[in-house]
N, CA and C of each residue as an Amber inpcrd file, in Angstrom:
protein
   594
  25.5670000  52.8270000  57.8190000  25.9340000  51.4580000  57.6580000
  24.6860000  50.5930000  57.4700000  23.6570000  50.9210000  58.2840000
  22.4220000  50.1930000  58.1800000  21.8090000  50.4210000  56.7970000
  21.8700000  51.6550000  56.2960000  21.3370000  51.9660000  54.9610000
  22.1280000  51.2340000  53.8850000  23.4160000  51.1120000  54.1150000
  24.2570000  50.4260000  53.1370000  23.8670000  48.9540000  53.0840000
  23.5850000  48.3590000  54.2610000  23.1830000  46.9530000  54.2800000
  21.8310000  46.7700000  53.5970000  20.9110000  47.6910000  53.8550000
  19.5960000  47.6130000  53.2120000  19.7510000  47.7400000  51.7060000
  20.6010000  48.6540000  51.2870000  20.8270000  48.8380000  49.8430000
  21.3990000  47.5680000  49.2260000  22.3340000  46.9300000  49.9310000
  22.9420000  45.7040000  49.4010000  21.8890000  44.5960000  49.3290000
  21.0540000  44.4930000  50.3710000  20.0010000  43.4680000  50.3890000
  19.0130000  43.7270000  49.2610000  18.5960000  44.9780000  49.0770000
  17.6640000  45.3230000  47.9940000  18.3000000  45.0060000  46.6560000
  19.5760000  45.3900000  46.5250000  20.2880000  45.1270000  45.2780000
  20.3400000  43.6270000  45.0040000  20.6490000  42.8220000  46.0250000
  20.7150000  41.3650000  45.8530000  19.3430000  40.7830000  45.5100000
  18.3040000  41.3070000  46.1660000  16.9550000  40.8330000  45.8540000
  16.5620000  41.1560000  44.4110000  16.8720000  42.3630000  43.9650000
  16.5610000  42.7610000  42.5790000  17.3690000  41.9050000  41.6260000
  18.6610000  41.7270000  41.9070000  19.5100000  40.9120000  41.0320000
  19.0030000  39.4760000  40.9900000  18.6360000  38.9470000  42.1550000
  18.1190000  37.5780000  42.2220000  16.8200000  37.4590000  41.4230000
  15.9460000  38.4610000  41.5770000  14.6670000  38.4640000  40.8620000
  14.8840000  38.5200000  39.3520000  15.8030000  39.3890000  38.9140000
  16.1020000  39.5090000  37.4780000  16.6990000  38.2000000  36.9740000
  17.6050000  37.6190000  37.7580000  18.2260000  36.3460000  37.3840000
  17.1990000  35.2370000  37.2670000  16.2640000  35.1620000  38.2000000
  15.2150000  34.1430000  38.1650000  14.3110000  34.3390000  36.9590000
  13.9930000  35.5860000  36.6690000  13.1580000  35.8950000  35.5160000
  13.8480000  35.4530000  34.2240000  15.1410000  35.7130000  34.1330000
  15.8980000  35.3090000  32.9430000  15.9240000  33.7860000  32.8240000
  16.0790000  33.1010000  33.9660000  16.0720000  31.6370000  33.9590000
  14.7220000  31.1020000  33.5170000  13.6430000  31.7400000  34.0160000
  12.3010000  31.2990000  33.6230000  12.0930000  31.4970000  32.1330000
  12.5570000  32.6650000  31.5960000  12.4360000  32.9070000  30.1490000
  13.2300000  31.8730000  29.3710000  14.4240000  31.5840000  29.8590000
  15.2780000  30.6040000  29.1980000  14.6400000  29.2230000  29.2460000
  14.0780000  28.8540000  30.3990000  13.4110000  27.5670000  30.5460000
  12.1830000  27.5120000  29.6480000  11.4460000  28.6160000  29.5990000
  10.2540000  28.6790000  28.7580000  10.6350000  28.5340000  27.2900000
  11.6870000  29.2590000  26.8500000  12.1600000  29.1530000  25.4620000
  12.6200000  27.7350000  25.1670000  13.3080000  27.1360000  26.1260000
  13.7920000  25.7710000  25.9590000  12.6210000  24.7980000  25.8410000
  11.5920000  25.0090000  26.6470000  10.4110000  24.1370000  26.5970000
   9.6960000  24.2760000  25.2580000   9.5910000  25.4990000  24.7320000
   8.9470000  25.7270000  23.4350000   9.7520000  25.0410000  22.3390000
  11.0830000  25.2150000  22.3720000  11.9320000  24.5740000  21.3740000
  11.8390000  23.0530000  21.4690000  11.8170000  22.5410000  22.6880000
  11.7140000  21.1070000  22.8930000  10.3780000  20.5890000  22.3650000
   9.2820000  21.3100000  22.6190000   7.9590000  20.9370000  22.1400000
   7.9140000  20.9420000  20.6110000   8.5030000  21.9840000  19.9990000
   8.5400000  22.0590000  18.5350000   9.3660000  20.9200000  17.9560000
  10.4580000  20.5920000  18.6080000  11.3090000  19.4980000  18.1560000
  10.5670000  18.1680000  18.2260000   9.8120000  17.9640000  19.3110000
   9.0380000  16.7230000  19.4540000   7.9500000  16.6350000  18.3890000
   7.2840000  17.7630000  18.1070000   6.2440000  17.7670000  17.0720000
   6.8460000  17.4650000  15.7110000   8.0070000  18.0450000  15.3980000
   8.6770000  17.7900000  14.1250000   9.0670000  16.3210000  14.0240000
   9.5760000  15.7470000  15.1130000   9.9640000  14.3370000  15.1210000
   8.7410000  13.4480000  14.9300000   7.6390000  13.7930000  15.6110000
   6.4010000  13.0290000  15.4630000   5.9110000  13.0830000  14.0170000
   5.9790000  14.2570000  13.4010000   5.5680000  14.4170000  12.0080000
   6.4610000  13.5950000  11.0710000   7.7740000  13.6130000  11.3350000
   8.6980000  12.8180000  10.5260000   8.4150000  11.3300000  10.6960000
   8.1630000  10.8990000  11.9300000   7.8480000   9.4960000  12.1830000
   6.5680000   9.0920000  11.4620000   5.5640000   9.9820000  11.4860000
   4.2930000   9.7000000  10.8080000   4.5080000   9.5990000   9.2990000
   5.2860000  10.5330000   8.7300000   5.5720000  10.4890000   7.2990000
   6.2970000   9.2030000   6.9280000   7.2730000   8.8280000   7.7450000
   8.0270000   7.6060000   7.4850000   7.1160000   6.3820000   7.5860000
   6.2290000   6.3800000   8.5570000   5.2920000   5.2760000   8.7300000
   4.3340000   5.1880000   7.5330000   3.8530000   6.3400000   7.0670000
   2.9560000   6.3570000   5.9040000   3.6730000   5.8680000   4.6490000
   4.9370000   6.2740000   4.4660000   5.7160000   5.8090000   3.3120000
   5.9200000   4.2980000   3.3780000   6.2130000   3.7930000   4.5700000
   6.4100000   2.3510000   4.7320000   5.1100000   1.6060000   4.4190000
   3.9770000   2.1150000   4.8840000   2.6690000   1.5160000   4.5990000
   2.4090000   1.5090000   3.0960000   2.6580000   2.6410000   2.4380000
   2.4300000   2.7370000   0.9930000   3.3400000   1.7720000   0.2330000
   4.6170000   1.7210000   0.6040000   5.5520000   0.8220000  -0.0820000
   5.1620000  -0.6380000   0.1040000   4.7510000  -1.0050000   1.3090000
   4.3210000  -2.3830000   1.5730000   3.0480000  -2.7180000   0.8020000
   2.1330000  -1.7520000   0.7140000   0.8910000  -1.9680000  -0.0380000
   1.1950000  -2.1900000  -1.5120000   2.0990000  -1.3950000  -2.0740000
   2.4630000  -1.5490000  -3.4840000   3.1300000  -2.9030000  -3.7090000
   3.9930000  -3.3140000  -2.8000000   4.6370000  -4.6280000  -2.9190000
   3.5960000  -5.7440000  -2.9470000   2.5940000  -5.6590000  -2.0740000
   1.5380000  -6.6630000  -2.0560000   0.7770000  -6.6690000  -3.3810000
   0.4060000  -5.4850000  -3.8660000  -0.3240000  -5.3880000  -5.1290000
   0.4750000  -5.9450000  -6.3020000   1.7600000  -5.6230000  -6.3550000
   2.6110000  -6.1390000  -7.4360000   2.7230000  -7.6550000  -7.3700000
   2.9140000  -8.1650000  -6.1680000   3.0480000  -9.6140000  -6.0010000
   1.7800000 -10.3260000  -6.4640000   0.6190000  -9.7770000  -6.0950000
  -0.6360000 -10.4010000  -6.5240000  -0.7550000 -10.3870000  -8.0460000
  -0.5000000  -9.2420000  -8.6590000  -0.6240000  -9.1330000 -10.1200000
   0.2880000 -10.1450000 -10.8110000   1.5250000 -10.2490000 -10.3490000
   2.4590000 -11.2060000 -10.9570000   1.9960000 -12.6430000 -10.7470000
   1.5140000 -12.9420000  -9.5400000   1.0640000 -14.3020000  -9.2410000
  -0.1380000 -14.6810000 -10.0990000  -1.0640000 -13.7610000 -10.2740000
  -2.2720000 -14.0610000 -11.0460000  -2.0010000 -14.1260000 -12.5400000
  -1.2840000 -13.1570000 -13.0700000  -1.2030000 -12.9960000 -14.5180000
  -0.0300000 -13.6860000 -15.2040000   1.0300000 -14.0260000 -14.4890000
   2.1140000 -14.7770000 -15.1250000   1.6680000 -16.2170000 -15.3090000
   1.5820000 -16.6610000 -16.5570000   1.1550000 -18.0250000 -16.8640000
   2.2590000 -18.6820000 -17.6990000   2.8990000 -19.7050000 -17.1080000
   3.9950000 -20.3960000 -17.7880000   3.5540000 -21.6550000 -18.5150000
   2.3950000 -22.1960000 -18.1470000   1.9330000 -23.4510000 -18.7410000
   0.5450000 -23.2680000 -19.3550000   0.4980000 -22.8890000 -20.6270000
  -0.8200000 -22.6870000 -21.2530000  -1.5920000 -23.9790000 -21.4790000
  -0.9470000 -25.1350000 -21.3530000  -1.6600000 -26.3970000 -21.5840000
  -2.5730000 -26.7670000 -20.4080000  -2.3650000 -26.1370000 -19.2530000
  -3.1940000 -26.4240000 -18.0790000  -4.5840000 -25.8390000 -18.2930000
  -5.6040000 -26.6990000 -18.3070000  -6.9770000 -26.2820000 -18.5950000
  -7.8100000 -26.3180000 -17.3080000  -8.0670000 -25.1440000 -16.7440000
  -8.8190000 -25.0820000 -15.4820000 -10.2680000 -25.5140000 -15.6600000
 -10.7830000 -25.4580000 -16.8800000 -12.1660000 -25.8780000 -17.1100000
 -12.3470000 -27.3810000 -16.8980000 -11.2450000 -28.1120000 -16.9090000
 -11.3230000 -29.5660000 -16.7250000 -11.1050000 -29.9770000 -15.2690000
 -10.9240000 -29.0050000 -14.3910000 -10.7070000 -29.3200000 -12.9780000
 -12.0110000 -29.7470000 -12.3170000 -11.8860000 -30.6540000 -11.3620000
 -13.0500000 -30.9960000 -10.5420000 -13.3980000 -29.7710000  -9.6890000
 -14.5710000 -29.7640000  -9.1150000 -14.9920000 -28.6280000  -8.2930000
 -14.0280000 -28.4250000  -7.1270000 -13.6260000 -29.5180000  -6.4910000
 -12.6910000 -29.4080000  -5.3630000 -11.3660000 -28.8050000  -5.8190000
 -10.8360000 -29.2740000  -6.9300000  -9.5470000 -28.7530000  -7.4190000
  -9.6790000 -27.3050000  -7.8920000 -10.8180000 -26.9600000  -8.4510000
 -11.0500000 -25.5740000  -8.8540000 -11.0810000 -24.6620000  -7.6240000
 -11.7400000 -25.1180000  -6.5730000 -11.7690000 -24.3390000  -5.3210000
 -10.3590000 -24.1910000  -4.7710000  -9.5900000 -25.2850000  -4.7620000
  -8.2020000 -25.2240000  -4.2850000  -7.3770000 -24.2580000  -5.1380000
  -7.5730000 -24.3240000  -6.4450000  -6.8370000 -23.4360000  -7.3570000
  -7.1050000 -21.9690000  -7.0080000  -8.3720000 -21.6340000  -6.8300000
  -8.7180000 -20.2400000  -6.5290000  -8.3050000 -19.8390000  -5.1180000
  -8.3360000 -20.7940000  -4.1830000  -7.9430000 -20.4880000  -2.8020000
  -6.4810000 -20.0750000  -2.6950000  -5.6670000 -20.3980000  -3.6880000
  -4.2670000 -19.9690000  -3.6860000  -4.1420000 -18.4450000  -3.6390000
  -5.1920000 -17.7420000  -4.0150000  -5.1500000 -16.2740000  -4.0550000
  -5.7790000 -15.6320000  -2.8240000  -6.3380000 -16.4380000  -1.9310000
  -7.0490000 -15.8810000  -0.7750000  -6.1230000 -15.0990000   0.1530000
  -4.8530000 -15.4590000   0.1870000  -3.8730000 -14.7860000   1.0330000
  -3.8510000 -13.2750000   0.7950000  -4.0820000 -12.8630000  -0.4220000
  -3.9430000 -11.4550000  -0.7950000  -5.1630000 -10.6020000  -0.4460000
  -6.2900000 -11.2100000  -0.1240000  -7.5540000 -10.4850000  -0.0600000
  -8.2370000 -10.5460000   1.3000000  -9.0850000  -9.5200000   1.5230000
 -10.0320000  -9.6200000   2.6140000 -11.0230000 -10.7140000   2.2370000
 -11.6650000 -11.2890000   3.2040000 -12.5640000 -12.4160000   2.9550000
 -13.6710000 -12.0620000   1.9690000 -14.3100000 -10.9260000   2.1680000
 -15.4360000 -10.5460000   1.3070000 -14.9950000 -10.3360000  -0.1340000
 -13.9020000  -9.6150000  -0.3400000 -13.4460000  -9.3540000  -1.7140000
 -13.0030000 -10.6420000  -2.3860000 -12.3330000 -11.5040000  -1.6410000
 -11.9240000 -12.7870000  -2.2200000 -13.1410000 -13.5850000  -2.6680000
 -14.1490000 -13.6590000  -1.8120000 -15.3430000 -14.4330000  -2.1620000
 -16.0570000 -13.8450000  -3.3720000 -16.1490000 -12.5180000  -3.4370000
 -16.7980000 -11.8860000  -4.5890000 -16.0640000 -12.2220000  -5.8860000
 -14.7380000 -12.1260000  -5.8750000 -13.9510000 -12.4190000  -7.0780000
 -13.9780000 -13.9130000  -7.4040000 -13.8850000 -14.7380000  -6.3930000
 -13.9130000 -16.1930000  -6.6110000 -15.2430000 -16.6240000  -7.2220000
 -16.3470000 -16.0590000  -6.7210000 -17.6620000 -16.4410000  -7.2380000
 -17.8300000 -16.0710000  -8.7090000 -17.0590000 -15.0990000  -9.1750000
 -17.0880000 -14.7290000 -10.5950000 -15.9840000 -15.4200000 -11.3920000
 -15.2930000 -16.3720000 -10.7580000 -14.1860000 -17.1180000 -11.3800000
 -13.0950000 -16.1950000 -11.9050000 -12.9400000 -15.0640000 -11.2620000
 -11.9480000 -14.0730000 -11.6830000 -10.5400000 -14.6570000 -11.7180000
 -10.2050000 -15.4870000 -10.7430000  -8.8390000 -15.9920000 -10.6170000
  -8.4660000 -17.0060000 -11.6900000  -9.4460000 -17.5290000 -12.4160000
  -9.1530000 -18.5040000 -13.4730000  -8.9640000 -17.8560000 -14.8380000
  -9.3530000 -16.6010000 -14.9780000  -9.3820000 -15.9640000 -16.3020000
  -8.0170000 -15.9320000 -16.9880000  -6.9290000 -15.5250000 -16.3460000
  -5.6480000 -15.5230000 -17.0680000  -5.2430000 -16.9190000 -17.5660000
  -5.4300000 -17.9280000 -16.7230000  -5.0710000 -19.2870000 -17.1430000
  -5.9690000 -19.7490000 -18.2910000  -7.2570000 -19.4250000 -18.2240000
  -8.1790000 -19.7970000 -19.3060000  -7.7820000 -19.1160000 -20.6150000
  -7.4190000 -17.8270000 -20.5440000  -7.0080000 -17.0950000 -21.7570000
  -5.7320000 -17.6970000 -22.3310000  -4.7690000 -18.0030000 -21.4780000
  -3.5100000 -18.5980000 -21.9460000  -3.7810000 -19.9490000 -22.6040000
  -4.6650000 -20.7370000 -22.0030000  -4.9910000 -22.0430000 -22.5530000
  -5.6940000 -21.9230000 -23.8990000  -6.6350000 -21.0130000 -23.9870000
  -7.3870000 -20.8370000 -25.2400000  -6.4660000 -20.3930000 -26.3710000
  -5.5410000 -19.4710000 -26.0700000  -4.6520000 -18.9370000 -27.1040000
  -3.3930000 -19.7770000 -27.2830000  -3.1810000 -20.7410000 -26.3800000
  -1.9580000 -21.5310000 -26.3520000  -0.7230000 -20.6170000 -26.2820000
  -0.8230000 -19.6110000 -25.4150000   0.2590000 -18.6410000 -25.2020000
   0.6560000 -18.5990000 -23.7380000   1.9250000 -18.3120000 -23.5060000
   2.3660000 -17.9580000 -22.1620000   2.0410000 -16.4840000 -21.9650000
   1.8570000 -16.0900000 -20.7150000   1.5810000 -14.6790000 -20.4010000
   2.5920000 -14.2260000 -19.3530000   3.1670000 -13.0550000 -19.5990000
   4.0560000 -12.4590000 -18.6010000   3.6330000 -11.0190000 -18.3630000
   3.9630000 -10.5290000 -17.1820000   3.5830000  -9.1740000 -16.7650000
   4.8030000  -8.2750000 -16.8450000   4.6010000  -7.0720000 -17.3840000
   5.6740000  -6.0760000 -17.4380000   5.1290000  -4.7000000 -17.0710000
   6.0300000  -3.8310000 -16.6400000   5.7410000  -2.4050000 -16.3980000
   4.5670000  -2.1630000 -15.4500000   4.6040000  -2.7900000 -14.2890000
   3.5600000  -2.5460000 -13.2900000   3.7900000  -1.1700000 -12.6850000
   2.7320000  -0.3670000 -12.6740000   2.8150000   0.9780000 -12.1040000
   1.6370000   1.2040000 -11.1670000   1.9240000   1.8810000 -10.0590000
   0.8970000   2.2400000  -9.0880000   0.9080000   3.7390000  -8.8780000
  -0.2760000   4.3060000  -8.7650000  -0.4080000   5.7320000  -8.4550000
  -1.4700000   5.8720000  -7.3690000  -1.0390000   6.3670000  -6.2250000
  -1.9740000   6.5390000  -5.1050000  -2.9090000   7.7000000  -5.4090000
  -4.1650000   7.5300000  -5.0670000  -5.1070000   8.6400000  -5.1760000
  -5.9410000   8.6930000  -3.9100000  -6.5060000   9.8600000  -3.6650000
  -7.2620000  10.0830000  -2.4330000  -8.7340000   9.8590000  -2.7070000
  -9.2490000   8.7090000  -2.2980000 -10.6810000   8.4590000  -2.4690000
 -11.4250000   8.7450000  -1.1730000 -10.9680000   8.1440000  -0.0960000
 -11.6760000   8.2850000   1.1700000 -10.6570000   8.3380000   2.2970000
 -10.3740000   9.5260000   2.7680000  -9.3740000   9.6860000   3.8040000
  -9.9410000   9.4380000   5.2000000 -11.2010000   9.0500000   5.2930000
 -11.7640000   8.7890000   6.6100000 -11.1410000   7.5390000   7.2330000
 -10.5700000   6.6760000   6.3900000  -9.9210000   5.4800000   6.8950000
  -8.4210000   5.5990000   6.6820000  -7.6910000   5.8230000   7.7680000
  -6.2500000   5.9840000   7.6550000  -5.5380000   4.6460000   7.4920000
  -6.2750000   3.5470000   7.6050000  -5.6550000   2.2430000   7.4480000
  -5.8610000   1.6680000   6.0520000  -6.2440000   2.5150000   5.0790000
  -6.4350000   2.0320000   3.7140000  -5.8050000   2.9960000   2.7130000
  -5.3930000   2.4290000   1.5850000  -4.8210000   3.2130000   0.4890000
  -5.5140000   2.8170000  -0.8060000  -5.8090000   3.8120000  -1.6360000
  -6.4410000   3.5840000  -2.9300000  -5.4160000   3.8450000  -4.0210000
  -5.3680000   2.9340000  -4.9960000  -4.4080000   3.0480000  -6.0920000
  -5.0840000   2.8680000  -7.4360000  -4.6190000   3.6210000  -8.4280000
  -4.8080000   3.2710000  -9.8280000  -3.5820000   2.4480000 -10.1840000
  -3.7660000   1.4110000 -10.9760000  -2.6100000   0.6360000 -11.3990000
  -2.7130000   0.3150000 -12.8780000  -1.5640000   0.0500000 -13.4670000
  -1.5310000  -0.3630000 -14.8630000  -0.3630000  -1.3230000 -15.0470000
  -0.4880000  -2.1780000 -16.0620000   0.6000000  -3.0930000 -16.4050000
   0.3390000  -3.6300000 -17.8010000   1.3680000  -4.2070000 -18.3820000
   1.2630000  -4.8050000 -19.7110000   1.3010000  -6.3170000 -19.5820000
   0.4490000  -6.9790000 -20.3450000   0.5060000  -8.4300000 -20.4660000
   1.1340000  -8.7520000 -21.8170000   2.1750000  -9.5520000 -21.7780000
   2.8740000  -9.9500000 -22.9920000   2.5160000 -11.4120000 -23.2710000
   1.9460000 -11.6540000 -24.4420000   1.5740000 -12.9970000 -24.8630000
   2.6480000 -13.5180000 -25.8040000   3.1820000 -14.6880000 -25.4910000
   4.2090000 -15.2960000 -26.3460000   3.7930000 -16.7130000 -26.7080000
   4.1510000 -17.1210000 -27.9310000   3.8520000 -18.4950000 -28.3290000
   4.8600000 -19.4380000 -27.6830000   4.7330000 -20.7180000 -27.9510000
   5.5670000 -21.7090000 -27.2760000   7.0360000 -21.6200000 -27.6870000
   7.3210000 -20.9540000 -28.8150000   8.7130000 -20.7380000 -29.2310000
   9.3010000 -19.4680000 -28.6160000   8.4880000 -18.7280000 -27.8680000
   8.9680000 -17.5150000 -27.2050000   8.7940000 -16.2380000 -28.0140000
   8.1000000 -16.3100000 -29.1450000   7.8690000 -15.1370000 -29.9840000
   6.6490000 -14.3650000 -29.4630000   6.8110000 -13.0380000 -29.2960000
   5.6910000 -12.2200000 -28.8200000   4.6230000 -12.1410000 -29.9010000
   3.3760000 -12.4560000 -29.5110000   2.2680000 -12.4190000 -30.4600000
   1.2520000 -11.3310000 -30.1260000   1.2920000 -10.8170000 -28.8920000
   0.3480000  -9.7710000 -28.5180000   0.8480000  -9.0690000 -27.2600000
   0.3740000  -7.8400000 -27.1100000   0.6810000  -7.0450000 -25.9180000
  -0.5910000  -6.2940000 -25.5650000  -1.0270000  -6.4270000 -24.3070000
  -2.2750000  -5.8130000 -23.8690000  -1.9970000  -4.9750000 -22.6280000
  -2.4910000  -3.7330000 -22.6300000  -2.3520000  -2.8780000 -21.4470000
  -3.5970000  -3.0390000 -20.5880000  -3.3710000  -3.2410000 -19.2980000
  -4.4570000  -3.3900000 -18.3340000  -4.4140000  -2.1870000 -17.3890000
  -5.5530000  -1.5640000 -17.1710000  -5.6880000  -0.4640000 -16.2110000
  -6.7200000  -0.8740000 -15.1710000  -6.4780000  -0.4920000 -13.9380000
  -7.4330000  -0.8500000 -12.9090000  -7.2440000  -0.0440000 -11.6420000
  -7.9240000  -0.4970000 -10.6010000  -7.8640000   0.1530000  -9.2950000
  -7.8510000  -0.9200000  -8.2200000  -7.2380000  -0.5870000  -7.0990000
  -7.3120000  -1.4660000  -5.9380000  -7.2160000  -0.6400000  -4.6690000
  -7.8520000  -1.1590000  -3.6440000  -7.7660000  -0.5810000  -2.3050000
  -7.1010000  -1.6180000  -1.4160000  -6.0850000  -1.1830000  -0.6900000
  -5.3670000  -2.0750000   0.2110000  -5.5500000  -1.5630000   1.6300000
  -5.9410000  -2.4800000   2.5190000  -6.2080000  -2.1070000   3.9070000
  -5.2510000  -2.8310000   4.8350000  -4.9990000  -2.2040000   5.9630000
  -4.1820000  -2.8070000   7.0080000  -5.1280000  -3.4640000   8.0010000
  -5.1580000  -4.7880000   7.9970000  -6.0750000  -5.5410000   8.8630000
  -5.3000000  -6.1480000  10.0240000  -5.9970000  -6.8430000  10.8860000
  -5.3400000  -7.5660000  11.9720000  -4.4590000  -8.6950000  11.4610000
  -4.6960000  -9.1090000  10.2110000  -3.9000000 -10.1720000   9.5800000
  -2.9270000  -9.6140000   8.5530000  -2.5400000  -8.3630000   8.7040000
  -1.6070000  -7.7550000   7.7520000  -2.3360000  -7.0340000   6.6400000
  -1.5950000  -6.6500000   5.6140000  -2.1730000  -5.9290000   4.4810000
  -2.9680000  -6.8850000   3.6020000  -4.1350000  -6.4080000   3.1620000
  -5.0050000  -7.2060000   2.2930000  -5.6300000  -6.2880000   1.2440000
  -5.9050000  -6.8480000   0.0760000  -6.6150000  -6.1140000  -0.9690000
  -8.1000000  -6.1930000  -0.6370000  -8.7280000  -5.0380000  -0.5080000
 -10.1330000  -4.9750000  -0.1190000 -11.0370000  -4.6600000  -1.3130000
 -10.4390000  -4.1790000  -2.3880000 -11.1890000  -3.8800000  -3.6150000
 -10.2340000  -4.0200000  -4.7760000 -10.6370000  -4.7860000  -5.8020000
  -9.7860000  -4.9630000  -6.9740000 -10.6480000  -4.9100000  -8.2230000
 -10.1880000  -4.1280000  -9.1890000 -10.8930000  -4.0340000 -10.4650000
  -9.8680000  -3.7580000 -11.5510000  -9.9540000  -4.4840000 -12.6540000
  -9.0770000  -4.1740000 -13.7810000  -9.7730000  -4.3240000 -15.1320000
 -11.0480000  -4.1280000 -15.1370000 -11.7710000  -4.1130000 -16.4020000
 -12.0420000  -5.5020000 -16.9460000 -12.4880000  -5.5440000 -18.1590000
 -12.8780000  -6.8080000 -18.7890000 -11.9520000  -7.1640000 -19.9520000
 -10.7480000  -6.6460000 -19.9570000  -9.8450000  -6.8380000 -21.0890000
  -9.5790000  -8.3160000 -21.3720000  -9.1960000  -9.0690000 -20.3580000
  -8.9390000 -10.4990000 -20.5930000 -10.2180000 -11.2720000 -20.8980000
 -11.3350000 -10.8520000 -20.3340000 -12.6110000 -11.4980000 -20.6670000
 -12.9060000 -11.3210000 -22.1510000 -12.6110000 -10.1230000 -22.6690000
 -12.8190000  -9.8640000 -24.0890000 -11.9350000 -10.7780000 -24.9340000
 -10.6890000 -10.9620000 -24.5160000  -9.7830000 -11.8610000 -25.2350000
 -10.2940000 -13.2990000 -25.1530000 -10.7540000 -13.6700000 -23.9860000
 -11.2150000 -15.0340000 -23.7490000 -12.4200000 -15.3870000 -24.6140000
 -13.3070000 -14.4240000 -24.8230000 -14.5540000 -14.7110000 -25.5390000
 -14.6180000 -14.1370000 -26.9430000 -13.4850000 -13.7920000 -27.5180000
 -13.5300000 -13.2960000 -28.9080000 -13.4400000 -14.4210000 -29.9010000
């Protein structure tokens, strides 16, 4: 009888030990699955965040291009503006840029070029087919995106007849600053300068 009790106790201890081991394996498997699930969710969240950043950056770039290049009143002559009014005119674009890039472009009168070209040609200018393509220039900064961009400028006379179409290609870098997204680098060649001075 005593041996039978010992056998039952040993049997219960072995069964308990096997049961605990199975529970530990199950808990371990569950923890691994849970960890993998969290990593997958984190990766999905990161991808979604990156897509949102890219989409917002493209929206900012498109808005700037349209604001700068759409000219509805070719009779407005920026060359006749007083210095104060010229500064005010160019300051309308400061919202889109980091301080340094804005100042560099402003000092070169970049923001007046579309209006000057429209005035010289007596044409309205509209923007069509804006395209952005992200490229990897410097991945050391995760808060910036580099883009190649292109768009068409359509020149129309005062009766609305198209007189010219010019393709513009360029690049821009958009950064996420404490004040939101800003263009930190903008370049689109000298195409309008060539039109302005021909």
